[in-house]
N, C-alpha and C positions, 0 to 999 in steps of 0.2 A: 482260244475262247473256251471257258469250262462248260461242260454240258450241263442241262438243266436237271436238278435233283427233283424227283418226284417219288410219291407212294401211290401203290393202288391196294385198295382193300376189297376183299370179297370174301365173307365168312359164311354165307348161306348156302347149304346143300340144296340142290335143285334136283326134283325128281319130276320128269316130264313124260307124258303120254297117257292114253286111256288106261285106266286101272291103277293111276297113281295114288288115288285116295286109299286104296287097299293097302299100299305100300306104306303110306303114312300111319294108318292104324297099327299095322305090324310093328313098326319102328317104336311107336309110343308104348305099345304092349311089351315089347323086348327090353324097353328102358324102365319098366315097372311103373309107368304112369297109369293112375287109376281113375282119375276124374278131370275132364277137360271143361274149361269155359269156353264156350264158343261165342265170340264176340261178332255181331252181324246187325243186319237191319231187318225190319219187319217185312219188307217187300220179298226178300229172299226166303224168309220163313214160309210166306204164303204161296211162293211159287214152287216150294218142294226142294230147292237146292240144298237147304240146310239139312234136309232129311237124308239126302245122299251122304253127308258127312257123318251124321249121327248113326246111320245104319253101318257105315264101314267101321265106326268105332265100336258099336255094339257086337259086331261080328267077332271082334277081339276081346270082348269083356271089358271095354273102357267105358265108363260112364260119361254122360254129357249133360251139361247145363247150359242153357241158352239165354244169353244176354242180347236182346234184340233191339236196344234203344238207341242205336247209332244212326245219325241222320247225316245227310251230305254236309260238309264242312263241320266235322265233329267238335263238340264244345268241351270246355275244360269241365263242366258240370257232368257231362255224360261219362267222361273218363273216371272222374271222382267216384260217380255212382258204380261204375263197373267194379272199381277197387273194392267197394263194399260187398259186392257179389262174390268177389274172390274169397273174402273172409268169411262171408256167411255160409257159403257152399263148401268151403274148405277145398277148393280145387288144387291141383298140383301142376297144372299146365294150361296154356291159353292157345285157342286156335282162332285165327282171324279168317272169316268167311266173307267175302265182298270185294269192293273196290278199295281205293286209296283210303276213303273215310274209315271203313271198318279196320283196315290194317293199321293205319296210323293210330287210331283209338286203342287197338289191341296193344300196339308198342308200348303206349304211354301207361296203359293199365298194368303191363308186365313190369314196368319199373316200379310203380307203386306198390305192386304185390310183395316185393322184397324190400322195399325201402321205406314205405309208409308215407304219411302226409298228404298232400294234394299236388296236382300236376303242376300248378303254377310255381311250387318250390323247385322244379327242375328244368325251368326254362334256360336254354343255352346248350353248350356243348360239354358233355362228360361231367355232369352236375351230381351224379349218384355214386355210391360207395359200393354198394352190393350188386352182384350181377343180376340181371332181371330174371323173371321166372321164363321157363322154357317156353318158347313161342314157335308156332307153325303158321304159315300164311297160305291160304287157298284163294287166289284171286279169281273173281268171277266177272272181270272186265279185261279190256285189252289195252289198258293204259296205267299209268301212274308209276309202275315199277317199284312201288312200295315194298313188295315181297322181297326185294333184295337191297334195299337201301337202309341207311343208318340214322334216318331223320324221321321225325314225327310232327306234323303240322296241326296244331290244335287251335281253334278259334277261341280267342278271349273276348266275349261279347262286352264285358266291362270296359276294355280299353279299345274296342272296335278295331282288333288287328288278330292276325294269325301268328301265334308265338311257335317257335321251333324248340323241340325237345330233341336232342341229338346226342349220339355217343357212339364210339366205334364198336361197342357190344350190343347196340340196339338192334341190329339186323335180325330178322327171323332166323332161328336155327335151321329151319326147314322150310322150303317153299315148294307147294304142289302145284304143277301146272297140268291139270287134267282137263282137256278140252271138252269133256262131257259137262263141266261147269259153266261153259260159255256157249253151248250149243244153240240155246234158244236166247241168246242176248238180243234185246230189243235194238232196232237199227239206230235210234237216237243215242242210245248209250254206246254202241259201238263207235259211231261217228265221234262223239264227245271225248271218249277215252282214247280213242285212236289218234286223235289230234292232240290230245295232251302228250301222248307217247312221241309223236312227230315233233312237237315243240321241244321236248326235252332232248331228243337226238340232235335237233338243228342247233339248239343253244349251246349243248355240250361240245359240239364239233367245232364251233367258233369261238368258244370260251376262251378267255385269257389264261385259264388255268389246264388247257387241253394238253394231252400228252399223246405220243403215238399209239399207246394202247386205247385211250379212250376215243382217239380219233378214228381208229379202226372199227371200234364197237359201234360208235355212233353213225358213221356214214354207211355201214351195212345195215343198221336198223332203218335208216332212212329209205334206203332201197327196198327193204322187205315191206315197209309200211305202204310206199308208194305203189308196189306191185299188188298189194292185198286188200287195202282198206276199201276200195270201190266195191269189189265182189263181197267183201265182208258186210258192208253196210247195205248195199242195193240188193243183193241176192241172198244174203245169210249163208253164203258158201262155207261149209263146215272146215275145209282145208284152209281157206283164207282166214277164217276165224282163228284157227290153230297157229297160223303163221303169225298173225297179229299178236297173239298172246305170247309168243316167243319173242317178237320184235320189242314188245314192251319191256319184257325182262332184260333184254340186251340194252336197251336204251337206259334202264334203271342202273345197271352196274356202270355204264359210261358216266351218266351225269352226276351220280353220287360221288365219283372220283374226279371227274373233270369239271364240274360246276355247271352252272346255268347262266342266265342273263337277265336283261331288262324286261323281256316278255313275262317271265315268271314273277319277277319283282313287281310289276305293275298289276299282273293277274292276282296275285296273293293279296295285294292291298285292296283291290277292287272287291274281291271275295269277303274281306273283313268288314267293309263298309256296306255292301249290298247283298251278302249272301248269294252271289251268282255261281252257277255251275263252273267248277274249276276248269274243266277241260273246254268248254264252250268259250270261257273268257280268255283262255289261252289262244284258242283258234281265231279269235277276233283281233286280238293284239299282235298275233305272230307276223302278218306281212309287214305292219308298220315298224315292228322291232328290227325285222330283216333289212328294210329300207334304211333305217338309221345305222345299223352297223355294216352295210354293204361294202362301203369304202375301205374298212379295216383290213380286209383280205379278200380280194376279188378272186383269187385262185380257189379258195375254199368254197365261196358262193357258186363258183362255176361247177365245182365238183357236186355240190348240193343240187344244181339243175339237172346235171347228168343222172344223179341218183333217183331224181324225181320222174325221170323219164323225157325230160324236155330235149328237144332238138337243137343243139347249139352248133351245128355245122356252118362254117363260113362266117361265124360271128366273131367280133372283137372280144376280148377278155371281158370288158365291163358289159357288153351287150349279153354275153353268155351268163354272166353273174346276175344280171337283172332278171334273167329267165326264172331263176329260183323262186323270186318273189311272185312272177306270173304263175308258176306251177302251183304254188300254195293257194293263189287266188282261185285257180281253175278248180282245185280239189274243193275249196269251200263251196264253190257254186255247184259242183256235181253232187255234193253231200247235202246240198239245201241247208247250209249252216248259216247263222247270223253273221253279218260282216261289220256290225257297228255296235258298240257298247249300248248305245240308246235302245236297240232291239232288246236288251237285257233290263231295261228300266233304269239304266245308270244315267244320271244327269250331271250337270256341271257345278252343282251346289258344293261339292267336297273336293273338287279337282286340286286346289292348291294343297290342301291337307294331305290328300292322298299322294301326291307327288313327293311331299316331305317324307312320308312313310316308305314310300317305294324306294327312295334314294338310298335309305338305310337298310332295307331288306337284304338279308344274306344272299340271296340269288343275284342281286344287282351288282355285288362286289366283284364278280368274276366276268361281267359284261366286257366284250372287247374294246368298246369305245367309252371314254369318259362320259359320265352323266351328271347332270346337275338338276336342281329343282325346276329350273326353267325349262330344260330340254324335255324332262319327263312331263311337264304340265303341257307343253306343246304336243307331245306324243298322245297324251290323254285326249286333248281337244281334237286332234286328227281322228281319233277313234270313235267320237261320238256321232 
């Protein structure tokens, strides 16, 4: 039997640790960049986190222009407006400061900065000709992994869906993992983004496109998250937050190469229809998606249960595998997170249309179990 042929792509330079913001500014200065567009949201401006980035740049003589109009589930309109700022202020590089929304928006803006047009022109994979503008990502949450991925998810309100702009050169050139940027992260944000990272790691681990490298990354990320998410959320423990930040990046490298699954396919669709928080939506759907996929690989779900810290001694393989679902449910309870989509004001009005959208979502294509509109409709109904 021939061995499986696979590729693994990782093009982002990662700088980790306290003080890494200063290293970022030094690199930009040494590369002769003079004016940065900081893509962020208004909340991070008000909390002073953006000031940390601006100060590090100014210390090296690099100017900063702040574009702070990014909201959760960034829209095509916000991306197009960001491109106008690139032209108006004549910036020569872009820095994303925030969670997945700001980083995804900045990725798309970086494409427009060198290719022009509007972001709907670039839906799909490798759709632009000119390399994007130099991009740095400074994550301020412990989820998404967008700082190391080559995809950008943008909400198209006209079509009520999340479109994907992706390309092998879309990953940020530089990712700054400075724990000072997450030290005061609100517990709800830690829980939401942390569960997003856990969902990514679990789905990547069981994905039909998983490889030995992505499996090693994702199972390690699952263990790190399981060990650290409770103290990070419940006690704002600094070391636990730092570990969660690293786990999210590890999960990002894994899933962008190994793929995701039905949970993300369904969650992305719900977000397009109801503008729900991505991490929370994933958290709600995750146990149901795991139950749906359980029988495809009991051994893998057994290992997930172990990584989650579940006691599987003297259990059959199936019983041990089922502990993985129980471990996630226990985590949701301990973190006081919603367990039904109805808690997020999602109703059954759009279920059949959402099932059709979720079926063709890119993430669903690597789900380990075959999906149909009927099976996804049933899953949606179970989550309400």
